[in-house]
C-alpha positions in Angstrom: -16.1 3.9 13.3 -16.0 7.8 13.0 -13.0 9.9 13.8 -14.1 10.5 17.2 -14.2 7.3 18.2 -10.9 6.6 17.0 -9.3 9.4 18.8 -11.1 8.5 22.3 -9.6 4.9 21.7 -6.2 6.1 21.3 -6.4 8.4 24.4 -7.7 5.6 26.6 -4.9 3.6 25.7 -2.2 5.8 26.0 -3.0 8.2 29.0 -3.5 5.4 31.4 0.2 4.6 31.0 1.6 7.9 30.9 0.5 8.1 34.6 1.4 4.8 35.9 4.0 4.5 38.3 5.4 1.6 40.3 5.2 1.5 44.4 8.4 2.7 45.5 9.8 3.8 49.1 9.2 7.8 49.5 12.6 8.6 49.4 13.3 6.6 46.0 10.2 8.1 44.6 11.6 11.4 45.2 15.1 11.0 44.1 13.6 9.5 41.0 11.1 12.2 40.5 14.2 14.7 40.5 16.0 12.9 38.2 13.2 12.7 35.7 12.5 16.2 36.2 16.0 17.2 35.6 16.0 15.0 32.3 12.6 16.2 30.9 13.6 19.5 29.0 13.0 20.0 25.3 16.1 18.9 23.1 16.6 19.2 19.5 19.0 16.9 17.1 19.1 16.0 13.6 19.4 12.3 12.9 18.6 11.9 9.3 15.7 14.5 9.6 14.6 17.1 12.5 13.9 15.7 15.9 12.4 16.9 19.2 12.5 15.1 22.5 11.3 15.7 25.7 13.2 13.7 27.9 11.8 10.1 27.8 7.9 11.1 27.8 7.8 12.3 24.2 9.7 12.1 20.5 8.6 13.9 17.7 10.2 13.3 14.3 9.4 15.6 11.4 9.2 14.1 8.1 8.6 15.4 4.4 8.9 14.3 0.9 8.6 15.9 -2.4 8.7 13.8 -5.7 8.3 14.9 -9.1 7.8 12.7 -12.3 8.7 13.2 -15.9 6.6 11.2 -18.0 6.1 10.5 -21.8 3.8 7.7 -23.4 3.0 6.4 -26.7 -0.5 6.6 -25.4 -2.6 9.4 -24.0 -2.2 10.1 -20.1 -4.9 11.4 -17.9 -5.0 14.8 -19.5 -4.9 13.6 -23.1 -1.2 14.4 -23.7 1.4 12.2 -24.2 3.9 13.8 -21.8 4.2 15.9 -18.9 5.8 16.7 -15.8 4.0 15.9 -12.4 4.9 16.9 -9.0 3.7 13.5 -7.4 4.0 14.1 -3.9 4.0 17.0 -1.6 4.1 15.2 1.7 4.8 16.4 5.3 4.1 14.7 8.3 5.4 14.0 12.3 5.8 10.5 14.0 7.4 9.5 17.3 6.6 7.9 20.4 4.9 8.9 23.6 6.1 7.7 27.1 7.5 4.4 25.6 4.2 2.8 25.2 2.9 4.2 22.0 4.0 5.3 18.4 2.0 7.8 16.4 2.0 9.1 12.9 0.2 12.3 11.2 1.1 12.5 7.5 -0.8 15.0 5.3 -0.5 15.6 1.2 -0.5 18.7 0.2 -2.9 20.1 -2.6 -4.8 16.6 -2.7 -8.5 15.5 -3.0 -7.8 13.3 0.0 -5.2 15.1 2.0 -4.9 13.0 5.2 -2.9 10.0 4.8 -1.7 7.7 7.8 -2.9 9.2 11.1 -2.9 6.7 13.6 -1.7 5.7 17.5 0.4 2.3 17.7 -0.1 1.0 21.3 2.7 -1.4 22.2 2.6 -1.8 25.8 2.2 -5.5 26.2 4.6 -8.2 24.6 3.7 -9.7 21.5 0.5 -7.6 20.9 0.0 -4.1 19.7 -3.6 -2.3 19.2 -3.5 0.2 16.2 -6.2 3.0 15.6 -6.9 5.7 13.4 -6.6 6.0 9.5 -4.2 3.4 7.8 -3.7 1.0 5.2 -5.5 -2.3 5.5 -3.5 -5.2 6.2 -3.4 -6.6 2.8 -1.0 -6.7 0.0 2.9 -6.8 0.2 3.4 -4.3 -2.4 0.7 -1.9 -1.5 2.1 -2.0 2.1 5.4 -1.2 1.5 6.2 2.4 1.8 6.5 4.4 -1.2 10.2 5.6 -0.5 11.0 2.2 -0.5 9.4 0.7 -3.8 11.9 -0.8 -6.7 9.8 0.9 -9.3 8.1 4.3 -9.8 4.6 2.8 -9.5 2.9 0.2 -7.7 1.9 -3.2 -9.2 -1.6 -3.8 -10.7 -2.1 -6.2 -7.6 -1.5 -3.6 -5.6 -4.3 -1.4 -7.3 -6.8 -4.2 -6.2 -5.5 -4.2 -2.7 -7.8 -2.2 -0.2 -5.4 1.0 0.8 -6.1 3.0 3.6 -9.4 3.4 5.7 -10.0 4.5 9.4 -10.2 1.2 11.5 -8.7 -0.6 14.7 -6.2 -3.3 14.3 -4.4 -6.0 16.6 -1.0 -7.0 15.2 2.2 -8.7 16.7 4.5 -11.3 16.2 4.8 -14.7 17.9 8.2 -16.6 17.1 8.5 -17.1 13.1 4.8 -16.1 12.8 3.7 -12.2 12.5 -0.3 -11.4 12.3 -2.3 -8.7 11.7 -6.2 -8.3 12.0 -8.8 -5.5 12.1 -12.0 -3.9 11.4 -12.3 -1.0 9.3 -15.0 1.5 8.0 -15.0 0.7 4.5 -12.7 -1.6 2.2 -10.3 0.9 1.3 -9.5 4.3 -0.6 -8.4 2.1 -3.6 -11.9 0.8 -4.1 -13.4 3.8 -4.5 -13.4 7.2 -6.5 -15.0 10.4 -6.0 -18.1 9.4 -7.7 -20.6 9.4 -5.2 -23.2 7.5 -6.9 -21.5 4.3 -7.3 -21.1 1.8 -4.6 -18.2 0.1 -2.7 -17.4 -2.1 0.4 -19.0 -1.0 3.7 -17.4 -2.2 7.1 -14.8 -4.7 6.5 -12.8 -7.4 8.2 -9.2 -7.9 7.2 -6.6 -10.0 8.1 -3.0 -11.1 7.1 -0.5 -13.7 8.3 2.9 -13.7 7.5 5.7 -16.5 8.3 9.5 -16.0 8.4 10.7 -19.7 8.9 14.6 -18.7 9.1 14.0 -15.5 11.2 16.5 -16.6 14.0 18.9 -18.6 11.6 22.7 -16.8 11.5 22.6 -17.4 7.7 21.8 -14.0 5.8 21.0 -16.1 2.9 17.6 -17.3 4.4 17.1 -15.0 7.2 14.7 -12.7 5.6 12.8 -15.2 3.2 9.0 -14.6 4.2 5.6 -15.9 2.9 2.1 -14.9 3.7 -1.7 -14.8 3.0 -4.3 -12.3 3.3 -7.9 -11.9 3.3 -10.6 -9.2 3.1 -14.5 -9.0 3.5 -17.2 -6.4 3.1 -20.7 -6.0 2.0 -21.6 -3.9 -1.3 -25.4 -2.3 -1.4 -27.2 -2.6 -4.7 -25.8 -0.2 -7.3 -23.0 0.4 -9.9 -19.7 -0.8 -8.8 -17.1 1.8 -7.9 -14.3 -0.8 -9.2 -11.7 0.7 -11.4 -8.2 -0.4 -12.7 -5.6 1.9 -14.7 -2.4 1.4 -16.6 0.6 1.9 -14.8 0.8 5.8 -15.7 -2.7 6.4 -14.8 -4.6 5.6 -17.9 -8.3 4.7 -17.2 -8.3 1.1 -18.6 -11.1 -0.6 -16.7 -14.1 1.3 -15.1 -17.5 -0.4 -16.4 -21.0 0.3 -15.0 -21.5 -3.2 -13.5 -24.5 -4.0 -11.2 -23.4 -5.5 -8.1 -24.9 -6.7 -4.5 -23.6 -8.9 -2.0 -20.2 -9.8 -0.5 -16.7 -8.2 -1.8 -14.0 -10.3 -0.8 -10.3 -10.2 -1.3 -7.8 -13.2 -1.1 -4.0 -13.0 -1.5 -0.7 -14.7 -1.5 2.9 -13.4 -1.2 6.4 -14.4 -1.2 9.7 -12.1 -0.6 13.1 -13.0 -0.4 16.0 -10.7 0.1 19.4 -12.6 -0.1 22.4 -9.9 0.3 22.1 -7.2 -2.7 19.4 -9.2 -4.4 15.5 -9.5 -4.0 12.7 -11.5 -5.4 9.1 -11.0 -4.6 5.8 -11.8 -5.9 2.1 -11.7 -5.4 -1.4 -12.8 -6.2 -4.7 -11.2 -5.8 -8.1 -12.2 -6.2 -10.9 -9.7 -5.8 -14.8 -11.1 -6.3 -17.9 -9.0 -5.8 -21.2 -10.7 -5.8 -24.0 -9.9 -8.0 -26.8 -11.1 -6.2 -30.5 -10.5 -7.7 -28.9 -8.2 -10.4 -30.0 -10.0 -13.6 -32.8 -8.4 -15.5 -35.4 -11.1 -14.1 -33.6 -10.2 -10.6 -32.1 -13.6 -10.1 -28.3 -13.8 -9.3 -25.7 -13.3 -11.9 -21.8 -14.9 -11.3 -19.4 -12.7 -9.5 -17.3 -10.2 -11.0 -13.9 -11.3 -10.4 -10.4 -9.4 -11.0 -7.1 -11.7 -10.8 -3.8 -9.6 -10.5 -0.4 -11.3 -10.4 3.3 -10.0 -10.5 7.1 -11.4 -10.1 10.1 -9.2 -9.9 13.5 -8.8 -9.2 16.2 -6.4 -8.1 19.9 -6.3 -7.8 21.8 -3.5 -5.9 25.0 -3.5 -8.3 27.0 -1.6 -5.6 26.5 -4.3 -3.0 24.4 -2.9 -0.3 21.8 -5.2 1.4 18.1 -5.0 0.4 16.8 -6.2 3.9 19.0 -3.3 5.6 17.9 -0.4 3.7 19.1 -1.4 0.3 20.0 1.2 -2.6 18.3 3.9 -0.1 21.3 3.7 2.3 24.6 4.0 0.0 27.5 2.8 1.6 29.8 5.3 -0.4 27.4 8.6 -0.9 28.2 10.9 -3.9 31.2 13.2 -2.7 32.0 11.2 0.3 34.0 8.4 -1.4 31.9 7.2 -3.8 28.9 7.6 -6.6 25.8 6.5 -4.4 23.9 3.2 -5.0 22.6 1.9 -8.0 19.9 -0.9 -8.7 18.7 -2.6 -11.4 15.1 -4.2 -11.2 12.6 -5.8 -13.7 9.0 -6.8 -13.1 6.3 -8.9 -15.3 2.8 -8.7 -14.5 -0.9 -9.1 -15.5 -4.3 -8.2 -14.5 -7.9 -9.8 -15.7 -11.2 -8.7 -15.2 -14.4 -10.8 -16.2 -16.9 -13.0 -14.8 -18.0 -16.7 -16.1 -21.6 -17.5 -17.4 -23.5 -19.9 -19.8 -25.0 -16.8 -21.9 -23.1 -14.8 -24.7 -20.5 -12.2 -23.6 -21.5 -9.1 -23.0 -20.4 -5.5 -21.7 -23.9 -4.7 -20.1 -24.5 -3.8 -16.7 -26.3 -6.7 -16.2 -24.1 -9.0 -18.4 -24.3 -12.9 -17.1 -20.9 -13.2 -18.9 -18.3 -10.5 -18.9 -15.7 -10.7 -21.6 -12.2 -10.1 -19.8 -10.5 -7.1 -19.8 -6.4 -7.9 -19.6 -3.3 -5.6 -19.3 0.2 -7.5 -19.3 3.0 -5.2 -18.4 6.5 -5.6 -18.2 8.7 -2.9 -16.1 12.5 -2.2 -16.3 14.2 -0.2 -13.9 17.1 2.0 -12.6 17.3 3.2 -9.2 20.2 5.7 -8.1 20.4 7.1 -4.6 23.4 9.5 -4.3 22.7 9.7 -0.4 20.0 8.8 1.7 17.9 11.7 1.0 17.9 11.8 -2.9 16.6 9.2 -5.1 16.4 9.0 -8.8 14.0 6.3 -10.7 13.8 5.6 -14.4 11.2 3.3 -15.6 10.6 1.5 -19.3 7.1 0.4 -19.1 5.2 -1.8 -21.7 1.3 -2.3 -21.5 -0.4 -4.7 -23.6 -4.3 -3.9 -23.1 -7.1 -6.2 -24.5 -10.8 -4.9 -23.9 -14.1 -5.3 -25.7 -15.4 -2.5 -27.6 -19.2 -3.2 -28.3 -22.2 -3.4 -25.9 -24.6 -6.4 -26.1 -24.6 -8.8 -28.7 -27.2 -11.0 -30.5 -27.4 -13.5 -33.1 -24.6 -15.9 -31.9 -22.0 -13.1 -32.7 -18.7 -13.1 -30.9 -17.9 -9.1 -29.5 -15.4 -7.1 -31.1 -11.9 -6.8 -29.2 -9.6 -3.8 -29.2 -5.9 -5.2 -28.7 -3.2 -2.4 -28.2 0.5 -2.1 -27.0 2.5 0.8 -26.3 5.7 1.9 -24.5 5.8 4.7 -21.6 8.9 6.3 -19.7 9.0 7.9 -16.6 11.6 9.3 -14.6 10.7 10.1 -10.7 13.3 12.7 -8.7 12.7 12.4 -5.0 13.8 14.4 -1.7 12.8 12.6 1.6 13.8 13.3 5.0 
C-alpha cells in the first residue's frame, strides 16, 4: 500500500465525522452553532509540552527528543574505535486529536537515513474497534513496541532486533474486556529486517497480529492489576536471493549478516509477559524467526529453514518508590530542587540470541549450506536510571557480550569448523531531554 492510498484512507475515515451532526430543532441548532463558534478559537497551553487547541475540533501537541550517548567498549564499535560520543536521536514531531474521532502522530528524525518515523492516523469512532493507517510499528514484540522514552535500558533487547519494526500499513485494534487485539496488513516485514543493501531480499507484504490478556484488569489489587501476557505472529513472502537479515551486538557491532540464500515464507512467533507491581517490574519475551530456503540447494532442492531464536528476562526496581505502571522513574514524585532528588531505578537483564539451521550434512557457512553452525550472543546488562524531573533522564548501562561464531567456510573430510568465542565489556551513558 503506497502513501497516497494511506492518506486517502485516513481522509475518508476522518472527514465524514467532522461534518456529521445530529438532527435538532432549528432554534437548538442555532444556539449550539453560536456556542460552538464562540469556543472555536486558537488557544495555547503548556502541559509538559507546548500545545495548541482549536475548540473541540483540533488539538496539536508539539514533541521533541534529544539524546546523546557516551560509549566505551573493549570491542571495536562501528567506526572501529572503542569509544565515542553519539547524538543518538534528534527527533521532532506533533501528535493530537481531530474532532474527538481520531488521534494522529507525525514524527521525524533529523539527519537520519530513514527520517520519517511514526506517521499515522488512528480512528476511534466506534467502541472496541479502532482503525490505524499510515507508517508505524507492526503489532509484534513487547520490547520493540515500548517507546524508547520508556525503556529500562539504553538499548533494546536482541529479541526486539528480530521483531519487524515500522512499515506502512493498516491495522485494526481494540479491547474487549480483559483481551486486547491488534491485526493488520503491511507493505513489508518491517525496517528491522532490511538494511540499505538493495541487492539483498527481505519480506514483502506482511500479515501481523498480536493478542494480549490482562486477566486482573478490573481488580482493585494494585499487585495483580497490571499483569499481562500475550502472543504475536507475522507472515510474509521472501523472493529468491541473499537474505537481508542481520543481528548486531547491543552497541551496534556487526555480529550476524551472512550471505545465505533464501526463498519462501518468513514467519515470526512471539510470546511475552509483563508484570509491574508497585515500584517493581518483571518482563520477559521469546521470539522465533524462520526463513524458508525453497529450491536453494546446489541441485535446486529445498534446504532446512534458517532459524533465529532470541529471549530475555529483565527486572527493575524504582528505589524511590514511584509506580512502574504509572510512569515509573520518568514521573518523579519529588523532582530535583522541588523537595527531592528525582527518581532512581535499578535494572538487570539477561538475554541470548541464536541463529542456525538443522540438517544431516556437515555444518558450513556457505550460502547454500544445509546445516549452518550456530551463531550465538549471550548478554548481561546492568543499569541505573536517574530522572531528576519529567523532562530529563540519565541512564548508565554496563554490558557484557559473549559471542560464539564460525570462522571458516565450507568444510570437508569430516573436520568440524573452527569457532571464535570472545567476551567483552561495554559501558554506555545516555543523556535524554524529551517533551
